[in-house]
C-alpha positions, 0 to 999 in steps of 0.5 A: 606805259603810254603817254595820256593827253588830258583836254579841259574845256575853257571853262575849266583851264580858266578855272585852273588860271584863277586857282594859279593866280589866286594861289588858294591851297584850299581850292586847288586840292578840292580841284585836283582831288576831283579831276582826279576822280574823273580821270581814273583809269577805269578798267577796261574787259577784252570782250568790250565794255561791260553792260550795268 
């Protein structure tokens, strides 16, 4: 399986730091759920991107 590198804008890195410092579990779960929706793998197509 290939390694995946995810980069964040500075504003999102700061948001993660705030959550960790505050230890806000509910906010951390909401942020993680939103993040997973954005980084979910999208199936590719052998002939290129699917045109909708």
